[in-house]
C-alpha positions in Angstrom: 4.9 192.4 203.4 8.3 193.3 204.9 8.8 193.3 208.6 9.1 197.1 208.9 5.7 197.6 207.2 4.2 194.9 209.4 5.5 196.8 212.5 3.8 200.0 211.3 0.5 198.1 210.9 0.8 196.5 214.4 1.5 199.9 216.0 -1.5 201.3 214.2 -3.7 198.5 215.5 -2.3 199.0 219.0 -3.1 202.7 219.0 -6.7 202.0 217.9 -7.1 199.9 221.1 -5.5 202.6 223.2 -2.4 200.6 224.1 0.1 202.5 226.2 3.8 203.0 226.0 4.4 201.4 222.6 8.0 200.6 221.9 9.8 199.0 219.0 13.1 197.3 219.4 15.0 196.5 216.2 16.9 193.3 217.0 17.6 192.3 213.4 21.4 192.9 213.7 21.8 191.1 217.1 19.8 187.9 216.8 18.1 185.6 214.3 15.0 185.0 216.3 13.2 188.1 214.8 13.7 191.4 213.2 11.6 193.4 215.7 9.9 193.3 219.1 6.9 195.4 219.5 6.0 196.1 223.1 3.0 197.8 224.7 1.1 197.9 228.0 -2.5 197.6 228.8 -4.3 198.9 231.9 -6.0 195.6 232.9 -6.2 192.0 231.9 -9.4 192.8 230.0 -7.6 195.6 228.1 -4.5 193.3 227.5 -6.8 190.6 226.0 -8.6 193.2 223.9 -5.3 194.4 222.4 -4.1 190.9 221.7 -7.5 189.9 220.2 -7.5 192.9 217.9 -4.0 192.2 216.7 -4.8 188.6 216.1 -8.0 189.5 214.2 -6.6 192.3 212.1 -3.4 190.4 211.2 -5.5 187.4 210.4 -7.6 189.5 208.0 -4.2 190.3 206.3 -3.5 186.5 206.0 -1.0 186.5 208.8 -1.3 184.0 211.7 0.8 183.8 214.8 3.2 180.9 214.9 3.0 180.9 218.6 0.8 182.5 221.3 1.5 182.5 225.0 0.1 184.0 228.2 -3.5 184.5 227.1 -4.9 182.6 230.2 -3.4 185.0 232.8 -3.3 188.0 230.4 -0.4 189.6 232.4 2.0 189.2 229.4 0.7 188.0 226.1 3.2 187.1 223.4 2.2 186.8 219.8 5.0 185.4 217.5 4.7 186.4 213.8 8.3 185.1 213.0 9.9 188.4 211.9 7.9 190.4 214.5 7.3 189.3 218.0 4.6 191.2 219.9 4.6 191.6 223.7 1.4 193.0 225.4 2.2 193.5 229.1 0.4 194.6 232.2 2.3 197.7 233.3 3.7 196.2 236.5 5.0 193.1 234.7 6.5 195.1 231.9 8.6 197.0 234.5 9.7 193.8 236.1 10.8 192.0 232.9 12.1 195.2 231.3 12.6 193.9 227.8 13.9 197.3 226.7 16.8 196.9 229.1 17.3 193.2 228.4 17.5 193.9 224.7 19.4 197.2 225.0 21.8 196.1 222.2 18.9 196.6 219.8 17.7 199.9 218.5 14.8 201.2 220.7 12.1 203.4 219.3 9.4 204.8 221.5 6.1 205.8 219.9 4.8 209.1 221.4 
């Protein structure tokens, strides 16, 4: 599956779990670390874990497994690295602080809804 199609699936799974403020940053032309960042917010640590768990489960069903996971213990910022696509599930306050959309402003930003 190409990375653009994977992003579409990830966004769909996020929407099913009521993730907020979903954004996609196309970073393919500015770095080799990934093609896309997919970023969303959750309303609580429980919600953030639920989003990350659902992504891990649904992508696992597709035969895709994260190469790296980080932040699950505190659930303020969970990172799931699927090589070409890196997922960031933030608590809203932490998302504003780290502001990946600004940090990676050389990429192409797409907001979903």
